[in-house]
N, C-alpha and C positions, 0 to 999 in steps of 0.2 A: 915539946911534944912531937913525937914521930907519928905521922899518919901514913899508913901503907895503902896506896891506891888499890892494890890487888885484893886486900882484905875487904875494902869497901865494895869492890865489884863482886867478890864472892858472896858477901852478905846481900847485896842487891839481887843477885841471881836467886838466892835462897828465898828471899821475900817474894820475888816474882813467881816462883814455883808454888809457894804456899798460897798466894792469892789466886793462882789458876785453879788449884785444888778447891779453894774456898768457893770460887764462882761455880764450879761444877757441883759442889755440894748444895749450893743454894737452889739449883735447878731441881734437885731431887727432894728437897725439904718441902713437906706439904702439911698444911693445917686446914682445919675447917672451922669457920665462924658460923654461929647460929643465933637465931633469935626466935621469939615467940614459942619457946619450948620445943624448938626443932622444926617449926613450921617452915622456916626458910633457912637454908644452909648455903654457904659459899665456900668453895675450896680454892685455896691459893697456894702458889709455890713461893720459895724464898726470893724469887726475882720480882715478887709482888704482882704476878700475872694471875688473873682469875682463870682457873681450870674448869670449874663447874659451878652451876647454880641450880639448886634444887628447891622447888616451891611446892609445898603441900597443898592439896585441894582446899583444906580448911583456911589457908592463908588467902587464897583467891576469893573465897566466900566472904571474908571479912571486909572486902571492899578495896577500892583502888588506893585510897589514902593510907590505909593501914598496911597494905602490901608494900607500898613505897617505903614506909617507915621501917618495916621488917627487913627489907632488902638493904637499906642503908645501915641498919643496926648490925646485920650479919656481916656486911662488908667491913665495918669498923671493928667488929670483934675479930675477924680473920686478920685484919691488918695489925691489930695489937699483938696477936699471937705470933705473927711473922716477925714483928719488931723484937719481941722478947727472944725468939729463937735465934735471930741473926745476932743480937747482942751477946747471947750465950756463946754462939759459935765464934764470934770475933774475940771474945774473952779467952776461949780455948786456944785460938790461933796466936794471940799475942801473949799468952801466959798470964792474963788478967782474969781470974775466974769469975769475977763479978761483972765482967764486961766493961763498958765505958760509962760509969756513973756521970750523969749530967750532960752527956753528949746529946746535942739537939736531935730530936726525932727518935731517941731511944730511951727506954725506961731507966730510971736511976736506981 
């Protein structure tokens, strides 16, 4: 078996370029998680950074404990949407349309 080191280097450079583009795309990917029928919304990007938190007046009126639950539920909803989107994007990048089934932290 002949292994051409130049081919390996060429492929590594291509993968590095693709990963750079993927990282850039993650920054522009945005989702909104919500709970309580939209009383609380959390917007996140593909880097899993929280961009905005919106809390409706009615959520505040529900009380502190309920508000805490709604914020947690909205965050988890946004996080799940990001995981699904990242998995789809990784599938596109790798040529695996379904993403990575069974990969820890990602939906199967």
